[in-house]
Every structure is written in structure tokens, then in C-alpha cells.
N, CA, C and O atoms as a MOPAC input file, in Angstrom:
PM7 MOZYME 1SCF
protein

 N   -242.91100 1    42.86600 1     6.01800 1
 C   -243.21100 1    43.10600 1     7.42400 1
 C   -242.92600 1    41.86200 1     8.27600 1
 O   -242.29700 1    41.95900 1     9.33000 1
 N   -243.38600 1    40.70700 1     7.82100 1
 C   -243.18600 1    39.47500 1     8.59200 1
 C   -241.71200 1    39.08300 1     8.67700 1
 O   -241.30100 1    38.41800 1     9.62800 1
 N   -240.93800 1    39.48200 1     7.71700 1
 C   -239.50800 1    39.14400 1     7.74300 1
 C   -238.78400 1    39.90200 1     8.84800 1
 O   -237.66700 1    39.54600 1     9.22300 1
 N   -239.41600 1    40.93700 1     9.36300 1
 C   -238.83700 1    41.68100 1    10.47800 1
 C   -239.42700 1    41.22900 1    11.81600 1
 O   -238.69700 1    41.10400 1    12.79900 1
 N   -240.71100 1    40.98900 1    11.86300 1
 C   -241.41400 1    40.67100 1    13.10900 1
 C   -241.02700 1    39.29000 1    13.64100 1
 O   -240.74900 1    39.14600 1    14.83100 1
 N   -241.00600 1    38.30300 1    12.79700 1
 C   -240.72300 1    36.93600 1    13.25300 1
 C   -239.32800 1    36.81400 1    13.87500 1
 O   -239.21500 1    36.25300 1    14.96400 1
 N   -238.26400 1    37.31100 1    13.24000 1
 C   -236.94900 1    37.23400 1    13.88700 1
 C   -236.87800 1    38.00100 1    15.20700 1
 O   -236.20800 1    37.56600 1    16.14400 1
 N   -237.57100 1    39.14900 1    15.28100 1
 C   -237.56700 1    39.92300 1    16.53200 1
 C   -238.26200 1    39.15300 1    17.64800 1
 O   -237.77700 1    39.13800 1    18.78000 1
 N   -239.37900 1    38.51900 1    17.35000 1
 C   -240.09000 1    37.72000 1    18.35000 1
 C   -239.21200 1    36.55600 1    18.79400 1
 O   -239.15400 1    36.24700 1    19.98400 1
 N   -238.53900 1    35.91500 1    17.86700 1
 C   -237.63800 1    34.81300 1    18.21700 1
 C   -236.48700 1    35.30100 1    19.09700 1
 O   -236.10500 1    34.61800 1    20.04700 1
 N   -235.93800 1    36.46500 1    18.79300 1
 C   -234.84500 1    37.00500 1    19.60900 1
 C   -235.31700 1    37.32400 1    21.02400 1
 O   -234.61600 1    37.02900 1    21.99300 1
 N   -236.49300 1    37.92100 1    21.14800 1
 C   -237.03400 1    38.21800 1    22.47300 1
 C   -237.25800 1    36.92300 1    23.24600 1
 O   -236.94700 1    36.85200 1    24.43500 1
 N   -237.79000 1    35.91000 1    22.59300 1
 C   -238.00900 1    34.61400 1    23.24400 1
 C   -236.70700 1    33.98300 1    23.70700 1
 O   -236.63600 1    33.44200 1    24.81000 1
 N   -235.68900 1    34.04900 1    22.88300 1
 C   -234.38500 1    33.48100 1    23.24100 1
 C   -233.78800 1    34.23600 1    24.42000 1
 O   -233.28100 1    33.61600 1    25.35500 1
 N   -233.84000 1    35.56700 1    24.39100 1
 C   -233.32400 1    36.35600 1    25.50700 1
 C   -234.07000 1    36.02700 1    26.79700 1
 O   -233.46200 1    35.92200 1    27.86200 1
 N   -235.38700 1    35.86400 1    26.69800 1
 C   -236.17000 1    35.56800 1    27.89700 1
 C   -235.73300 1    34.23700 1    28.50000 1
 O   -235.45000 1    34.16800 1    29.69600 1
 N   -235.67300 1    33.18900 1    27.69800 1
 C   -235.36800 1    31.86300 1    28.23400 1
 C   -233.90000 1    31.66700 1    28.59000 1
 O   -233.59400 1    30.84600 1    29.45500 1
 N   -232.98900 1    32.38600 1    27.96000 1
 C   -231.56200 1    32.20200 1    28.25100 1
 C   -231.01200 1    33.20700 1    29.26000 1
 O   -230.01800 1    32.91200 1    29.92500 1
 N   -231.61600 1    34.37200 1    29.39400 1
 C   -231.06200 1    35.40000 1    30.27700 1
 C   -232.00000 1    35.79500 1    31.40600 1
 O   -231.62200 1    35.72700 1    32.57500 1
 N   -233.19600 1    36.20100 1    31.08000 1
 C   -234.09400 1    36.78700 1    32.07700 1
 C   -234.61800 1    35.73900 1    33.05000 1
 O   -234.54100 1    35.93500 1    34.26300 1
 N   -235.13900 1    34.65400 1    32.55100 1
 C   -235.73000 1    33.62600 1    33.41500 1
 C   -234.72600 1    33.01100 1    34.39400 1
 O   -235.04800 1    32.88700 1    35.57600 1
 N   -233.52300 1    32.62000 1    33.95500 1
 C   -232.56100 1    32.08800 1    34.92500 1
 C   -232.15800 1    33.11900 1    35.98900 1
 O   -231.94500 1    32.76500 1    37.14800 1
 N   -232.05400 1    34.39500 1    35.59100 1
 C   -231.70500 1    35.43800 1    36.55600 1
 C   -232.80600 1    35.60400 1    37.59000 1
 O   -232.51500 1    35.78000 1    38.77300 1
 N   -234.06500 1    35.55100 1    37.16800 1
 C   -235.18500 1    35.64700 1    38.10300 1
 C   -235.17600 1    34.46900 1    39.07100 1
 O   -235.43400 1    34.64700 1    40.26200 1
 N   -234.88400 1    33.28000 1    38.58000 1
 C   -234.83800 1    32.09100 1    39.42600 1
 C   -233.72500 1    32.21200 1    40.46100 1
 O   -233.91500 1    31.88000 1    41.63100 1
 N   -232.56700 1    32.68800 1    40.02300 1
 C   -231.43600 1    32.85500 1    40.93600 1
 C   -231.75300 1    33.89600 1    42.00900 1
 O   -231.42100 1    33.69500 1    43.17700 1
 N   -232.38900 1    35.00700 1    41.62900 1
 C   -232.77000 1    36.04200 1    42.59300 1
 C   -233.77400 1    35.49600 1    43.60600 1
 O   -233.69700 1    35.82500 1    44.79000 1
 N   -234.69900 1    34.68000 1    43.16100 1
 C   -235.68900 1    34.07900 1    44.05500 1
 C   -235.01700 1    33.13200 1    45.04800 1
 O   -235.35400 1    33.13400 1    46.23200 1
 N   -234.07500 1    32.33000 1    44.57700 1
 C   -233.35100 1    31.41100 1    45.45600 1
 C   -232.52400 1    32.18000 1    46.48300 1
 O   -232.46300 1    31.78000 1    47.64600 1
 N   -231.88400 1    33.28400 1    46.07000 1
 C   -231.07300 1    34.07300 1    46.99800 1
 C   -231.95900 1    34.73600 1    48.05200 1
 O   -231.58200 1    34.79900 1    49.22200 1
 N   -233.12000 1    35.22600 1    47.65500 1
 C   -234.05500 1    35.82900 1    48.60300 1
 C   -234.50700 1    34.80000 1    49.62700 1
 O   -234.58900 1    35.10000 1    50.81900 1
 N   -234.80000 1    33.58500 1    49.16800 1
 C   -235.20600 1    32.51400 1    50.07700 1
 C   -234.05500 1    32.13900 1    51.01200 1
 O   -234.28000 1    31.87600 1    52.19300 1
 N   -232.83800 1    32.11200 1    50.49800 1
 C   -231.65800 1    31.84000 1    51.31200 1
 C   -231.52800 1    32.87400 1    52.43100 1
 O   -231.28100 1    32.51900 1    53.58300 1
 N   -231.69500 1    34.16300 1    52.08500 1
 C   -231.57400 1    35.22700 1    53.08300 1
 C   -232.66600 1    35.14200 1    54.14400 1
 O   -232.42100 1    35.44500 1    55.31200 1
 N   -233.86200 1    34.73400 1    53.74900 1
 C   -234.96900 1    34.61100 1    54.70600 1
 C   -234.75500 1    33.45800 1    55.67200 1
 O   -235.25000 1    33.49700 1    56.79900 1
 N   -234.02100 1    32.42600 1    55.24800 1
 C   -233.83100 1    31.23000 1    56.06700 1
 C   -232.56000 1    31.25800 1    56.91100 1
 O   -232.24200 1    30.26500 1    57.56500 1
 N   -231.83200 1    32.36400 1    56.91400 1
 C   -230.63400 1    32.45000 1    57.75200 1
 C   -231.01600 1    32.40000 1    59.22200 1
 O   -232.05800 1    32.91800 1    59.62400 1
 N   -230.16700 1    31.77800 1    60.00900 1
 C   -230.43600 1    31.70200 1    61.44800 1
 C   -229.14200 1    31.90200 1    62.22000 1
 O   -228.04200 1    31.82600 1    61.67300 1
 N   -229.30900 1    32.15400 1    63.48200 1
 C   -228.16700 1    32.36100 1    64.37900 1
 C   -227.29600 1    31.11000 1    64.39000 1
 O   -227.79900 1    29.99100 1    64.49100 1
 N   -225.99100 1    31.31000 1    64.28500 1
 C   -225.05800 1    30.18600 1    64.28800 1
 C   -224.59700 1    29.76700 1    62.90200 1
 O   -223.62000 1    29.02900 1    62.77600 1
 N   -225.28600 1    30.22700 1    61.85300 1
 C   -224.84700 1    29.91100 1    60.48700 1
 C   -223.53700 1    30.63000 1    60.19400 1
 O   -223.32500 1    31.76000 1    60.63300 1
 N   -222.67200 1    29.97100 1    59.45500 1
 C   -221.40800 1    30.57700 1    59.03800 1
 C   -221.57600 1    31.01100 1    57.59500 1
 O   -221.85700 1    30.19100 1    56.72100 1
 N   -221.40300 1    32.31100 1    57.34500 1
 C   -221.66000 1    32.87200 1    56.01700 1
 C   -220.47700 1    33.69000 1    55.52700 1
 O   -219.57200 1    34.02900 1    56.28800 1
 N   -220.50900 1    33.99700 1    54.22900 1
 C   -219.50500 1    34.86000 1    53.62200 1
 C   -220.24100 1    36.03600 1    52.97700 1
 O   -221.29800 1    35.86200 1    52.37100 1
 N   -219.67300 1    37.22500 1    53.11300 1
 C   -220.29000 1    38.41400 1    52.53800 1
 C   -219.78500 1    38.62600 1    51.11300 1
 O   -218.83500 1    37.97800 1    50.67300 1
 N   -220.43000 1    39.53700 1    50.40700 1
 C   -220.00300 1    39.87000 1    49.04900 1
 C   -218.61100 1    40.49500 1    49.05600 1
 O   -217.90600 1    40.43800 1    48.04800 1
 N   -218.20700 1    41.08900 1    50.17300 1
 C   -216.88000 1    41.68300 1    50.29100 1
 C   -215.80200 1    40.69400 1    50.70400 1
 O   -214.62100 1    41.04000 1    50.73000 1
 N   -216.19600 1    39.46300 1    51.02900 1
 C   -215.22800 1    38.42500 1    51.35600 1
 C   -215.04700 1    38.13700 1    52.82800 1
 O   -214.21500 1    37.30100 1    53.18100 1
 N   -215.80000 1    38.80300 1    53.71800 1
 C   -215.70100 1    38.51000 1    55.14600 1
 C   -216.43700 1    37.22300 1    55.47200 1
 O   -217.56900 1    37.02100 1    55.03300 1
 N   -215.80100 1    36.35900 1    56.23700 1
 C   -216.44300 1    35.13800 1    56.70700 1
 C   -216.70200 1    35.28900 1    58.19100 1
 O   -215.86400 1    35.81200 1    58.92500 1
 N   -217.85200 1    34.83500 1    58.62900 1
 C   -218.15100 1    34.91400 1    60.04600 1
 C   -219.39700 1    34.13900 1    60.40200 1
 O   -220.11200 1    33.62200 1    59.54400 1
 N   -219.63300 1    34.07600 1    61.70600 1
 C   -220.78700 1    33.36500 1    62.23900 1
 C   -221.84000 1    34.38500 1    62.65000 1
 O   -221.52700 1    35.40100 1    63.27200 1
 N   -223.08700 1    34.10600 1    62.29900 1
 C   -224.17500 1    35.01700 1    62.62900 1
 C   -224.44100 1    34.94200 1    64.12900 1
 O   -224.68300 1    33.86200 1    64.66900 1
 N   -224.39600 1    36.10000 1    64.80100 1
 C   -224.68000 1    36.14700 1    66.23300 1
 C   -225.99800 1    36.83200 1    66.53800 1
 O   -226.58300 1    36.59900 1    67.59600 1
 N   -226.47900 1    37.67900 1    65.62700 1
 C   -227.76000 1    38.35700 1    65.83200 1
 C   -228.37500 1    38.67200 1    64.47500 1
 O   -227.67100 1    38.94500 1    63.50400 1
 N   -229.69900 1    38.62900 1    64.42900 1
 C   -230.42500 1    38.90600 1    63.19300 1
 C   -231.39000 1    40.06000 1    63.40900 1
 O   -232.06900 1    40.12700 1    64.43400 1
 N   -231.44900 1    40.96200 1    62.44900 1
 C   -232.43200 1    42.03400 1    62.44300 1
 C   -233.26000 1    41.92000 1    61.17400 1
 O   -233.10400 1    40.96800 1    60.40900 1
 N   -234.13700 1    42.88400 1    60.95100 1
 C   -234.95700 1    42.84700 1    59.74100 1
 C   -234.11500 1    43.02600 1    58.48800 1
 O   -234.26200 1    42.26900 1    57.52900 1
 N   -233.23600 1    44.02000 1    58.48700 1
 C   -232.43900 1    44.31900 1    57.29300 1
 C   -230.95000 1    44.08400 1    57.49600 1
 O   -230.18700 1    44.13800 1    56.53200 1
 N   -230.52000 1    43.82500 1    58.71900 1
 C   -229.10600 1    43.62800 1    59.00700 1
 C   -228.91000 1    42.37900 1    59.84600 1
 O   -229.85600 1    41.81500 1    60.39500 1
 N   -227.66500 1    41.96900 1    59.92700 1
 C   -227.29100 1    40.89800 1    60.83800 1
 C   -225.89700 1    41.17800 1    61.36500 1
 O   -225.13000 1    41.92900 1    60.76300 1
 N   -225.58200 1    40.57500 1    62.48400 1
 C   -224.27800 1    40.77900 1    63.11000 1
 C   -223.44700 1    39.52400 1    62.92600 1
 O   -223.88600 1    38.41800 1    63.24300 1
 N   -222.24300 1    39.70800 1    62.41200 1
 C   -221.30800 1    38.60100 1    62.20600 1
 C   -220.16500 1    38.71000 1    63.18900 1
 O   -219.63600 1    39.79600 1    63.42700 1
 N   -219.79000 1    37.58300 1    63.75600 1
 C   -218.57100 1    37.51900 1    64.56800 1
 C   -217.49100 1    36.97400 1    63.65000 1
 O   -217.49800 1    35.79900 1    63.28300 1
 N   -216.55100 1    37.85900 1    63.28000 1
 C   -215.51900 1    37.46300 1    62.32600 1
 C   -214.25200 1    36.95600 1    63.01000 1
 O   -213.42200 1    36.30400 1    62.37700 1
 N   -214.10400 1    37.25100 1    64.28500 1
 C   -213.01300 1    36.73800 1    65.11300 1
 C   -213.52000 1    36.78900 1    66.55200 1
 O   -214.62000 1    37.28100 1    66.80400 1
 N   -212.72900 1    36.28400 1    67.49700 1
 C   -213.16100 1    36.29900 1    68.89000 1
 C   -213.48400 1    37.72000 1    69.33400 1
 O   -212.62000 1    38.59700 1    69.32400 1
 N   -214.72600 1    37.93500 1    69.71800 1
 C   -215.22500 1    39.20300 1    70.24500 1
 C   -215.10000 1    40.37400 1    69.26800 1
 O   -215.10100 1    41.53200 1    69.68400 1
 N   -214.99400 1    40.07800 1    67.98600 1
 C   -214.98800 1    41.12700 1    66.96200 1
 C   -216.22500 1    40.91000 1    66.10300 1
 O   -216.34500 1    39.92300 1    65.37700 1
 N   -217.13900 1    41.86900 1    66.21200 1
 C   -218.41700 1    41.74000 1    65.51900 1
 C   -218.62000 1    42.91200 1    64.57800 1
 O   -218.24900 1    44.04500 1    64.88500 1
 N   -219.21000 1    42.62500 1    63.43100 1
 C   -219.54900 1    43.65500 1    62.45800 1
 C   -221.01100 1    43.48900 1    62.05700 1
 O   -221.54600 1    42.38200 1    62.01400 1
 N   -221.63300 1    44.61700 1    61.76800 1
 C   -223.01600 1    44.59300 1    61.32800 1
 C   -223.02900 1    44.70700 1    59.80200 1
 O   -222.37200 1    45.57500 1    59.22800 1
 N   -223.78500 1    43.82000 1    59.15800 1
 C   -223.79200 1    43.72400 1    57.70400 1
 C   -225.24400 1    43.72100 1    57.21400 1
 O   -226.11800 1    43.13100 1    57.85000 1
 N   -225.49100 1    44.37400 1    56.09500 1
 C   -226.81400 1    44.31700 1    55.47900 1
 C   -227.08200 1    42.92200 1    54.94900 1
 O   -226.18300 1    42.27000 1    54.41900 1
 N   -228.31700 1    42.46400 1    55.09100 1
 C   -228.67100 1    41.11500 1    54.63200 1
 C   -228.37100 1    40.89500 1    53.15800 1
 O   -227.94900 1    39.81000 1    52.75900 1
 N   -228.58900 1    41.91800 1    52.35500 1
 C   -228.38300 1    41.78400 1    50.92100 1
 C   -226.95000 1    41.52300 1    50.51800 1
 O   -226.69200 1    41.09900 1    49.39200 1
 N   -226.01100 1    41.76800 1    51.41900 1
 C   -224.59000 1    41.57600 1    51.11700 1
 C   -224.07600 1    40.19700 1    51.50500 1
 O   -222.88300 1    39.92400 1    51.38200 1
 N   -224.96100 1    39.33100 1    51.97000 1
 C   -224.55800 1    37.95900 1    52.26800 1
 C   -224.58100 1    37.17600 1    50.96200 1
 O   -225.61500 1    37.08900 1    50.30000 1
 N   -223.43000 1    36.60300 1    50.59400 1
 C   -223.29700 1    35.90900 1    49.32700 1
 C   -223.66600 1    34.43100 1    49.43500 1
 O   -224.22400 1    33.86800 1    48.49400 1
 N   -223.36800 1    33.80500 1    50.55100 1
 C   -223.65300 1    32.38200 1    50.68600 1
 C   -223.05900 1    31.83100 1    51.95700 1
 O   -222.53300 1    32.56500 1    52.79400 1
 N   -223.15400 1    30.52800 1    52.08600 1
 C   -222.56700 1    29.87300 1    53.25600 1
 C   -221.05100 1    29.82300 1    53.08800 1
 O   -220.53800 1    29.63100 1    51.98600 1
 N   -220.34800 1    30.00000 1    54.20200 1
 C   -218.89300 1    29.95800 1    54.20500 1
 C   -218.43400 1    28.53600 1    54.51300 1
 O   -219.18300 1    27.75300 1    55.09700 1
 N   -217.22800 1    28.20800 1    54.12900 1
 C   -216.67900 1    26.89600 1    54.49300 1
 C   -216.54300 1    26.78900 1    56.01500 1
 O   -216.41000 1    27.79700 1    56.70800 1
 N   -216.57700 1    25.58700 1    56.50900 1
 C   -216.43000 1    25.36200 1    57.94400 1
 C   -215.07900 1    25.85300 1    58.43200 1
 O   -214.07400 1    25.77400 1    57.72500 1
 N   -215.07700 1    26.36000 1    59.64800 1
 C   -213.85500 1    26.88300 1    60.25700 1
 C   -212.88100 1    25.72400 1    60.49800 1
 O   -213.24400 1    24.70000 1    61.07600 1
 N   -211.65800 1    25.90900 1    60.04900 1
 C   -210.65800 1    24.86000 1    60.25100 1
 C   -209.83300 1    25.16400 1    61.49100 1
 O   -209.53600 1    26.31600 1    61.80700 1
 N   -209.48400 1    24.11800 1    62.16000 1
 C   -208.61100 1    24.26200 1    63.32000 1
 C   -209.29600 1    24.50500 1    64.53400 1
 O   -208.66500 1    24.64500 1    65.58200 1

């Protein structure tokens, strides 16, 4: 019996520390990132659109991706900060 239980417990422990815990930490950091977004930040979406935040809502935000071209995007689809606009 112990020859089965001990390896299973070790495998669960390894999976927790190598897979589950880092994923939870990353999700927490992304949630905090989304909560701290503000008007004027330049971000990139999961689909690859880069733009500047012009308006914020509870679940959505508005990005200006070109002069006077604005799109509304769900907060969850913001991947991170975009590189600074060149030129």
C-alpha cells in the first residue's frame, strides 16, 4: 500500500509546486495589472492590437489604435503594456 501512496503524494506535490502555484501567481499578477490600468497607458491586446487607453469601464476599455479610430475591448483581453510609439 505504501509503495503506491508515497509516490502519488510526491507526484501531487511536484505538480503543485511546478505547475499550479506558478500559474496562480501569474493570474494574480495579471489581475492586479488589469486593476491598475489608467487612461493614457499604451497596451497590447491578446489579438495583437496596440493602442492607448482613452476610456475605462468596469469590464471594458476603449483603445485608440490610430487617429480618431477607437475600439472597445474587454479588460480580460489586455495582454500587457505595449512598446512606446515610435516616430
